[in-house]
Phi, psi and omega in degrees: 000131181290134179301144178294319177242147175243140357289163181292111184292343181292349179278352182254175176275351183298315181294311177302322179295319180296316180294313182293337181300337179295341175254315184301326183272003181305321179295343184265014174073230188293346180297340179295341179290339183296305178297327177295319180295318179300314181289325178295316179295318178299314179297321179295317179298316180296321179298326179283316185281319184226063184301324181297320181294315183285312183288345178282351180282126180301317183295322180289322177298321177293319179297323178300321178294317179293320178298320181297328179302326180262325189279319182301317176298326176297317180296317180293326179287339185284338184299318181236037182296152177298316177241081189301315181304315181292320181295315180295317179300313180300316182295316180292319180295331178300335181298340180298332179291326177295313180291323176299322179297323178300319181286311183300312184292330176293313180293325185280003174298331182281121180305323180298322179295317179298317180296318181291322177297316178300318181295317181296315179295319179299316178297318179298317179296318179298320178295317179300321180293313179297320177297322178294322178295319177300317179297322179293323183277323186255345184092340175225153181272190183297341180257012178077015181270131185274167171289165177238117180054040178077007181251140178291137175240335179057216182289352179274357181309137005270000179285146182254058183249358184298320182300314181292321180294313179297316181298316181296324184268010179307312180298325179291319178300315180291326176299318179287319186287324187311302181299324180292317183289334177292333176273325179230089187305337180299336181292343177297341178297341178292337181293306176296328177297319179300314181295319181297316181298319178297317179299318185281354172287342176075014182260110185294328176298323178291322177301316182296312182295318180293324177296316177300315181297314182295320179295315181296317180293319180296316179298317179297317181295319180294329180284321191256350186265165175287170181301319180297316181291328178296322177296320179297317179295320178297318178296318179297321178294322178296320178297318178299319178295318179297314180295323176298323177296322177292319179296332179301333181288348178295127180304320181294319179297316180295322179297318178299319182292321178299319178294321182297326180297344177296343177301332183261012181273148175282349179279116183299324180296318179293320179296320179294317179297325181295334178261018185056040177063027176285335178302322177299315180294318183295322178298317177298316180299319179296319179294322176298315181298321180299327181270341184225055191278342185285294180237013171079187184263355180104142180304133175064026179259000186302313184297328183289325182269345185306313183302329182288339182250350182292141178276165180299136181083009179302127183302319185286331175287331176291327179285322180209099185294347187257346184207139180269191176302152185291335181203167185287356179059039173192116191302314182296318178293323177301314179296317181298314183290316190266346175221011170067197181293337176295316177295320178296322178296317178296320179295321178296319177298317178300315181289328175299319178294317181301313181297315180299314181293324179297317180294321179293318179296323177298318184294320182266004178056050176271087190301309183297319179297317178300316182298311182290323179293322177295320178298318178296321179295321178295321179296326183260016184306124186301335182263009178301116183252016184247326189244160177254123182294327182275000176278150184300321185297302187282330176295323177298314178299314185296312181291324179298315180293322178296320178293320177297322178297314180298324180295334180263005182294128181297155176303150182309321182299316180286329185291322188254006182294000000 
């Protein structure tokens, strides 16, 4: 296919850096929107100037369908949303991911670009882990930023989002590290270091996602590797377990675990505390869904309607009588509340595609595709109780990972052989 612009920018490091910046700049907050905006504007221009070239890509046509699974329910929910201005704004701003996809998937056709993006993201993740270890040992990281309440924040300080980002990108980190560590085995030490940093962030949702990722990667490695490599993976898993046991000695880690055991308590108060009082939020969310089950209350309208459904003595109303939590703190419930059963149907279709593609990638042993698709699945994990899918931060991560997965999707002939 002839490049839209000459010279072909995919031959330089500029394009991989721009694409990878959507992850590398996450610690800097809103600045991550800049590379997304550049690619969204570029993609929109290309769609206007060369629609045949962009729309002719199989991966982009597929992405349009997947995007519609999430976006169309948002649009339908916006018509009669509780807070219509915010819902309409959120829905319209989401379109930037569609245009960004047009640009990303065109550039990522080049294998060299995909390899370089993986390398840049891998180096960034390794740096974040090393910075987190410094913070754990010294109390402050390389930039002089301290921990918060005994939890690692790393370069994401003061936000406590590093654990979820690292956990979600675990398969990508291992995809990048594997070839390097096979040449220099000492680099395998980064794997237990990666696990320790996630543990010390103190985020139980991140613990769950990283555990799922490590188990899936280990099963895949045992299936596809030689006997020698299987022994290495088994040894690496043993080291991770050992390091996890050492991390268990952390007073903060033990305190977190003690609170978590409250989930199995018959005491409703202890169970609520074990979920960081998410049970209170979830009960409100369920009542909202019962009253607005068709198309929901509208994207990002949860906080506005929360006071009307909160019970007397609600902890969050005591903290702020005029506005509730920003989201239901559970992705599936968020979709149900804010876009109704229509949104749940779209989410189910998206997950049906993910499962089908994962099984196909497993069958043809498409390692890179599996890694990126697993990362996208972790970002969209239905039980994610930490992030809001309709929020700019996590939606950006989720769509970016989905686009990277599509860019690594094997050709149909190889896929269905």
